[in-house]
Backbone as JSON Lines, residues from 0, in Angstrom:
{"i":0,"aa":"M","n":[18.16,-5.53,6.27],"ca":[18.69,-6.73,5.22],"c":[18.6,-6.34,4.22]}
{"i":1,"aa":"S","n":[19.15,-7.34,3.82],"ca":[19.48,-6.94,2.14],"c":[18.12,-7.28,1.15]}
{"i":2,"aa":"L","n":[17.99,-7.02,-0.35],"ca":[17.09,-6.76,-0.86],"c":[16.95,-8.29,-1.85]}
{"i":3,"aa":"R","n":[18.43,-9.19,-1.73],"ca":[18.61,-10.38,-1.59],"c":[17.87,-11.49,-1.42]}
{"i":4,"aa":"L","n":[18.12,-11.09,-0.2],"ca":[17.44,-11.61,1.43],"c":[16.63,-11.84,1.11]}
{"i":5,"aa":"L","n":[15.53,-10.24,0.67],"ca":[14.24,-9.82,0.81],"c":[13.23,-11.16,-0.35]}
{"i":6,"aa":"L","n":[14.14,-11.12,-1.45],"ca":[13.66,-11.67,-2.43],"c":[13.72,-12.68,-2.3]}
{"i":7,"aa":"K","n":[14.39,-13.24,-1.34],"ca":[14.46,-15.45,-1.46],"c":[14.05,-15.51,-0.53]}
{"i":8,"aa":"R","n":[13.3,-15.21,0.1],"ca":[12.34,-14.84,0.93],"c":[11.2,-14.93,0.58]}
{"i":9,"aa":"F","n":[10.59,-13.86,0.09],"ca":[9.61,-14.1,-1.04],"c":[9.34,-15.26,-1.87]}
{"i":10,"aa":"L","n":[10.14,-15.96,-1.99],"ca":[9.95,-17.14,-3.71],"c":[9.58,-18.17,-2.52]}
{"i":11,"aa":"V","n":[10.3,-17.99,-1.17],"ca":[10.01,-19.5,-0.91],"c":[8.79,-19.13,-0.61]}
{"i":12,"aa":"W","n":[8.33,-18.04,0.78],"ca":[6.82,-18.08,0.54],"c":[6.13,-18.32,-0.38]}
{"i":13,"aa":"F","n":[5.84,-17.63,-1.9],"ca":[5.4,-17.96,-3.07],"c":[5.32,-19.13,-3.3]}
{"i":14,"aa":"K","n":[6.04,-19.99,-3.03],"ca":[6.47,-21.73,-3.43],"c":[5.42,-21.88,-2.82]}
{"i":15,"aa":"G","n":[5.61,-21.93,-1.17],"ca":[4.43,-22.64,-0.66],"c":[2.96,-21.83,-0.51]}
{"i":16,"aa":"F","n":[3.09,-21.36,-1.04],"ca":[1.08,-20.06,-1.79],"c":[0.96,-21.0,-2.62]}
{"i":17,"aa":"V","n":[1.81,-21.12,-3.75],"ca":[1.13,-21.95,-4.59],"c":[1.01,-23.28,-4.98]}
{"i":18,"aa":"K","n":[1.88,-24.05,-3.82],"ca":[1.36,-25.48,-3.66],"c":[0.55,-25.83,-2.85]}
{"i":19,"aa":"A","n":[0.4,-24.44,-1.98],"ca":[-0.95,-24.88,-0.74],"c":[-2.77,-24.28,-1.62]}
{"i":20,"aa":"N","n":[-1.94,-23.43,-2.62],"ca":[-3.12,-23.3,-3.64],"c":[-3.08,-23.55,-4.78]}
{"i":21,"aa":"P","n":[-3.38,-24.65,-5.25],"ca":[-2.72,-24.92,-6.78],"c":[-3.44,-23.82,-7.57]}
{"i":22,"aa":"G","n":[-4.9,-23.23,-7.8],"ca":[-5.6,-22.67,-8.31],"c":[-5.21,-21.34,-8.63]}
{"i":23,"aa":"A","n":[-4.14,-21.13,-7.22],"ca":[-3.4,-19.27,-7.48],"c":[-3.06,-19.03,-8.37]}
{"i":24,"aa":"M","n":[-2.8,-20.0,-9.34],"ca":[-1.73,-19.25,-10.78],"c":[-2.63,-18.5,-11.56]}
{"i":25,"aa":"P","n":[-3.85,-19.68,-12.2],"ca":[-4.7,-18.88,-13.04],"c":[-5.43,-17.63,-12.65]}
{"i":26,"aa":"I","n":[-5.65,-17.51,-11.13],"ca":[-6.87,-16.43,-10.46],"c":[-4.92,-15.63,-10.19]}
{"i":27,"aa":"L","n":[-4.04,-15.39,-10.27],"ca":[-3.67,-14.18,-10.8],"c":[-3.55,-13.9,-11.55]}
{"i":28,"aa":"G","n":[-2.84,-14.75,-12.36],"ca":[-2.62,-14.38,-14.02],"c":[-3.86,-13.54,-14.58]}
{"i":29,"aa":"F","n":[-4.91,-14.63,-14.0],"ca":[-6.54,-13.21,-13.85],"c":[-6.46,-11.65,-14.13]}
{"i":30,"aa":"Q","n":[-5.23,-11.26,-12.47],"ca":[-5.64,-10.68,-12.2],"c":[-5.1,-9.57,-12.89]}
{"i":31,"aa":"G","n":[-3.63,-10.06,-13.82],"ca":[-2.8,-9.43,-14.01],"c":[-2.93,-8.93,-15.76]}
{"i":32,"aa":"L","n":[-3.9,-9.8,-16.03],"ca":[-4.43,-9.68,-17.33],"c":[-5.81,-8.6,-17.23]}
{"i":33,"aa":"L","n":[-6.75,-8.62,-16.16],"ca":[-7.81,-7.58,-15.77],"c":[-6.9,-6.11,-16.19]}
{"i":34,"aa":"I","n":[-5.9,-6.34,-15.38],"ca":[-4.87,-4.65,-15.52],"c":[-4.55,-4.45,-16.88]}
{"i":35,"aa":"T","n":[-4.0,-5.49,-17.17],"ca":[-3.95,-5.17,-18.81],"c":[-4.87,-4.59,-19.39]}
{"i":36,"aa":"C","n":[-6.05,-5.18,-19.56],"ca":[-7.24,-4.76,-20.61],"c":[-7.37,-2.89,-20.16]}
{"i":37,"aa":"A","n":[-6.74,-3.4,-19.08],"ca":[-7.76,-1.88,-18.03],"c":[-6.67,-0.7,-18.74]}
{"i":38,"aa":"V","n":[-5.59,-0.55,-18.68],"ca":[-4.2,-0.21,-19.19],"c":[-4.7,-0.35,-21.68]}
{"i":39,"aa":"L","n":[-4.83,-1.32,-21.55],"ca":[-5.37,-1.28,-23.29],"c":[-6.59,-0.77,-23.4]}
{"i":40,"aa":"L","n":[-7.26,-0.39,-22.05],"ca":[-8.56,0.31,-22.31],"c":[-8.27,1.98,-22.65]}
{"i":41,"aa":"A","n":[-7.53,1.88,-21.71],"ca":[-6.91,3.91,-21.62],"c":[-6.19,4.18,-22.93]}
{"i":42,"aa":"F","n":[-5.56,3.54,-23.26],"ca":[-5.18,3.59,-24.36],"c":[-5.68,3.67,-25.76]}
{"i":43,"aa":"G","n":[-6.63,3.11,-26.18],"ca":[-8.39,3.11,-26.9],"c":[-7.86,1.67,-27.27]}
{"i":44,"aa":"M","n":[-7.15,1.19,-26.9],"ca":[-7.39,-0.76,-27.4],"c":[-8.37,-1.4,-27.34]}
{"i":45,"aa":"S","n":[-9.16,-0.83,-27.3],"ca":[-10.75,-1.57,-26.9],"c":[-11.07,-3.14,-27.71]}
{"i":46,"aa":"E","n":[-10.81,-2.92,-28.7],"ca":[-11.0,-4.52,-29.66],"c":[-10.42,-5.81,-28.96]}
{"i":47,"aa":"T","n":[-9.06,-5.31,-28.57],"ca":[-7.93,-5.73,-27.72],"c":[-8.03,-6.49,-26.59]}
{"i":48,"aa":"A","n":[-8.58,-5.26,-25.41],"ca":[-8.89,-5.96,-24.35],"c":[-9.62,-5.88,-24.29]}
{"i":49,"aa":"E","n":[-11.43,-5.74,-24.85],"ca":[-12.31,-7.49,-25.03],"c":[-11.6,-8.58,-24.5]}
{"i":50,"aa":"G","n":[-10.81,-8.95,-25.82],"ca":[-10.48,-10.3,-26.41],"c":[-9.73,-11.02,-25.12]}
{"i":51,"aa":"L","n":[-8.52,-10.04,-24.36],"ca":[-8.09,-10.52,-23.41],"c":[-9.07,-10.58,-22.34]}
{"i":52,"aa":"A","n":[-9.76,-10.18,-21.67],"ca":[-11.05,-9.55,-20.55],"c":[-11.68,-11.71,-20.83]}
{"i":53,"aa":"V","n":[-12.01,-11.72,-22.38],"ca":[-12.18,-13.49,-22.12],"c":[-11.22,-14.29,-21.71]}
{"i":54,"aa":"I","n":[-10.54,-14.16,-22.63],"ca":[-9.06,-15.12,-21.56],"c":[-8.93,-14.8,-20.33]}
{"i":55,"aa":"A","n":[-8.83,-14.67,-19.75],"ca":[-8.72,-13.22,-18.47],"c":[-10.15,-14.36,-17.2]}
{"i":56,"aa":"Y","n":[-10.97,-14.33,-18.16],"ca":[-12.55,-14.92,-17.3],"c":[-12.41,-16.39,-17.57]}
{"i":57,"aa":"F","n":[-11.61,-16.71,-18.6],"ca":[-11.81,-18.08,-18.36],"c":[-10.85,-18.86,-17.9]}
{"i":58,"aa":"M","n":[-9.53,-18.24,-17.66],"ca":[-8.73,-18.06,-16.36],"c":[-9.47,-18.06,-14.98]}
{"i":59,"aa":"L","n":[-9.79,-16.92,-14.7],"ca":[-10.41,-17.38,-13.18],"c":[-11.84,-18.29,-13.16]}
{"i":60,"aa":"V","n":[-12.35,-18.75,-14.27],"ca":[-13.34,-20.0,-13.7],"c":[-12.51,-21.37,-13.84]}
{"i":61,"aa":"A","n":[-11.06,-21.46,-14.27],"ca":[-10.27,-22.75,-14.04],"c":[-9.82,-22.63,-13.03]}
{"i":62,"aa":"G","n":[-9.37,-20.8,-11.98],"ca":[-8.81,-20.68,-11.05],"c":[-10.11,-21.58,-9.39]}
{"i":63,"aa":"V","n":[-10.98,-20.94,-10.77],"ca":[-11.86,-21.93,-8.88],"c":[-12.36,-23.4,-9.43]}
{"i":64,"aa":"I","n":[-12.53,-23.32,-10.74],"ca":[-12.28,-25.1,-10.54],"c":[-11.47,-26.22,-9.92]}
{"i":65,"aa":"I","n":[-10.26,-25.71,-10.0],"ca":[-9.08,-25.94,-9.34],"c":[-9.12,-25.73,-8.22]}
{"i":66,"aa":"Q","n":[-9.81,-24.88,-7.22],"ca":[-9.46,-24.18,-5.9],"c":[-10.61,-25.75,-5.29]}
{"i":67,"aa":"L","n":[-11.8,-25.44,-5.98],"ca":[-13.28,-26.25,-5.67],"c":[-12.57,-27.96,-5.9]}
{"i":68,"aa":"A","n":[-11.63,-28.3,-6.73],"ca":[-11.5,-29.98,-6.61],"c":[-10.77,-30.26,-5.2]}
{"i":69,"aa":"D","n":[-10.0,-29.08,-5.35],"ca":[-9.07,-29.33,-4.43],"c":[-9.11,-29.45,-3.18]}
{"i":70,"aa":"Y","n":[-10.31,-28.49,-2.9],"ca":[-11.03,-28.13,-1.98],"c":[-12.09,-30.15,-1.38]}
{"i":71,"aa":"L","n":[-12.94,-30.52,-2.69],"ca":[-12.92,-31.31,-2.32],"c":[-12.39,-32.84,-1.79]}
{"i":72,"aa":"R","n":[-11.36,-32.7,-2.74],"ca":[-10.61,-34.17,-2.39],"c":[-10.46,-33.62,-0.71]}
{"i":73,"aa":"E","n":[-9.91,-32.84,-0.5],"ca":[-9.54,-32.33,1.46],"c":[-10.37,-32.77,2.27]}
{"i":74,"aa":"T","n":[-11.62,-32.38,1.45],"ca":[-13.13,-33.05,2.42],"c":[-13.16,-34.11,2.45]}
{"i":75,"aa":"R","n":[-12.61,-34.84,1.72],"ca":[-13.13,-36.11,1.42],"c":[-11.65,-37.23,1.95]}
{"i":76,"aa":"H","n":[-10.36,-36.49,2.27],"ca":[-9.41,-37.23,2.79],"c":[-9.44,-36.76,4.8]}
{"i":77,"aa":"G","n":[-10.31,-35.78,4.55],"ca":[-10.31,-35.91,6.08],"c":[-9.35,-34.11,6.2]}
{"i":78,"aa":"R","n":[-8.85,-33.37,5.46],"ca":[-7.64,-32.4,5.97],"c":[-8.05,-31.16,5.6]}
{"i":79,"aa":"A","n":[-9.68,-30.58,5.97],"ca":[-9.95,-29.35,5.28],"c":[-9.1,-29.08,6.46]}
{"i":80,"aa":"G","n":[-8.77,-27.42,6.17],"ca":[-8.41,-26.57,6.98],"c":[-7.22,-27.01,8.02]}
{"i":81,"aa":"A","n":[-6.69,-27.87,7.7],"ca":[-5.03,-28.25,8.01],"c":[-3.95,-27.19,7.15]}
C-alpha cells in the first residue's frame, strides 16, 4: 500500500474524528503546546514555556467545555452514544 493512499485514508478518518468530536482540535492543540513547553524547558527557556503553558491550559479548558456542550446537546436530542 502506498504512502499516498495511507495518508489519504488517515485524512479521511481524521476529518470524521474531528466532526464527531468538536472539542478534539483544542485538546490536540493543548497536547502539542505541552510537548513544546517540555522542549522549551529542556533548552532553558522557562519564561516562554510558562507563558505557553498558560495558553495550553486555556485550550484544554475550551476543548473540555466544547465536548461537554456537545454531549449535553446530544443527550437532549436522544443521540448519546450513537
